[in-house]
N, C-alpha and C positions, 0 to 999 in steps of 0.2 A: 518568545521561545527561541533558544539558541540550540542549534544542532551543529556538531563539529565532527571532523575526522581527526581522530587522535592517532598520530603516527601515520601508518599506511591507511589508505581508504579501504573500507571493508568490502566495498562493491560500488558500482556506478550510482546506485540509488539508495545507499545505506549510510546512516550516520549514527552518532552517539549523542544523546541529549545531554547538554551541559547544564541547562537551566530551563525550568518550565514556568511560564507566567501563570497568574491566578486562574485564568479561564481554561488553561490546558492542564493544570497540575492535578486535576481529578483523574486524568487518564494517563499522564506521562510523568515520569520521575527522572531525575538526573541518573545517567548510566544506562537508561533504556536504549536498546539498539532498535532503530526505526527505519522504515521504508519511507522515502520522501519523494515528492515531485519537484525536481530541481528547477523547473520553470518558474516556480513561485519564490525561490529563495534569493537572498541578497548576500553576496560574498563579502566577507570582512576578514582582514588579517590583523594580528596584533590586538585582538579584543581582550579587555580586562574584565573578568567577572569575579566578584567577591575577593578582590585582591590578588587573583591569579591571572597572569597574562598568558594568552594563547597565541603562539607564533604560527601555528598551522591554520589552514583554511577553516573558517567558521562561517556557517550560513544561518541567516536569521529567517524565521518563518513566523507568521501571525503578527506581522508588523508592517510598516511601510516597506514595500518591495517594488522593484522595478519590474513591471509586467507589460510587455508590448510597448516598451519605450516610455511608459507613463508610470509615475509613482502612485501607488494606491495601497490601501490596507487589504491584506489577504488573510482571511481567517485561518488559524493554524491547522484546523481539521481538513482544509482543502489541500494542504501541502503534506501533512504527515498522515500516511494512509494506514499504517499498521505498526505494531510492535512485534519484533522477532523475539520470542520467548526462549529461555534457556533450555527448555525441554524439546526444542525443535518446532514448537507450534508457532502459529501466527495469530495475533489478536488484533481484530479490526479496531480502528479508532474513529471518532467522529461519526460521519454519515456513511461510512464504508462497510462493505460486506466482503468477507473472505469466502471464496467458493472453491471446492475441490472439483476440478474439471475432469477428473477421471483420467483414463489412459488416452494418450494421444495416438491417433492412428497413423502409422508410418508406412503402411502398405495399402495400396488401393485394392478394391475388390478384384481387379484384374491381375494383381500380383506385382504391380510396379512399386518399387521402393521410393519413398519421398524423402527429400532432404529436409532438415529441420525447418527451414524457412518456408517450406511449401506444405507442411503437415496440416491436416484437418484440425481446426480448433473448434471443439464442441461448444454449443451455446446452451447446453443443459448441464447442470451440475448440482452438487449438494452443498448447502450452506454450512460452513465450518465455524464462523464467528461473525457476530453482528455488532457494529459499533453502537454506543449508547444514543447517538443522535439519529440513527437510521430509522427507516420506516418501521413502526412497531409490529406491523403485520408479518414481517420477515423473521423467521425463527430458525435457530440452529437445527440442522437435520432435514430441513425442507429441500425437496428437489425443485429447482427453479429453472426457468428460461431467462437468460440474461443477454444483454447486448455485448457480443464477443468483441466488437471493435473498441470497447471502452476498458477492456481488461488490462490491468497492470500485472505482468507475470511476476511471481515470487521465485527468485533464484536461490539456490542453495538449500532447499528443503527437499525432503524425500518425495513428497507428493507433488502433483501437478496443480498447484494452487494459483489462483488469480484474485485480484482485488478489483471490485467495481463500486462506484457510488450506488447507494441504495435505489436511486432513481433508475438505474440500469437494469434492475431486476424487474422483468416484465410480467411474469406469471408463475404460479405454482404448478408443478407437474404432479398430477394425482396418480396413484398406483394404477398401472395398466394403460395410461395415456401416452407414454413415450415409446410404445412398442411399434 
């Protein structure tokens, strides 16, 4: 899987798919704008794909990558977390789950205004999208408890969305249980 930045970078964790391998092509297509985990990618410059040479930075995922100083194969779905859709939505890929985390509390009960980096991050949210390899018990629309420390925030969308691996979804919240 090749993910590249064409011209300017779209964001610190956003790239454009140039080519998708056989195992990822069911979920990703060239031109898709994706959120990626940069720790798993390998930088390449001057890459040639299908007769076209790319001078800009290209990152490879789902192939041999340098992780922690050692070369190893990283499945693409551990690195590409979601597709940013044209309508402003976010579609989970692989084993990931997109969660609407609701409104972020910026004022404490005592009236103290909190800066962005100190705001309360809820650990209960509503599932917006479920990747095809995620736990089949997790469904869109479920209210869930999740591990907030594993959330990858989605920047540039209107809602307060986060992406977590399906293993980070701990429980379903039933109506009346979160009061």
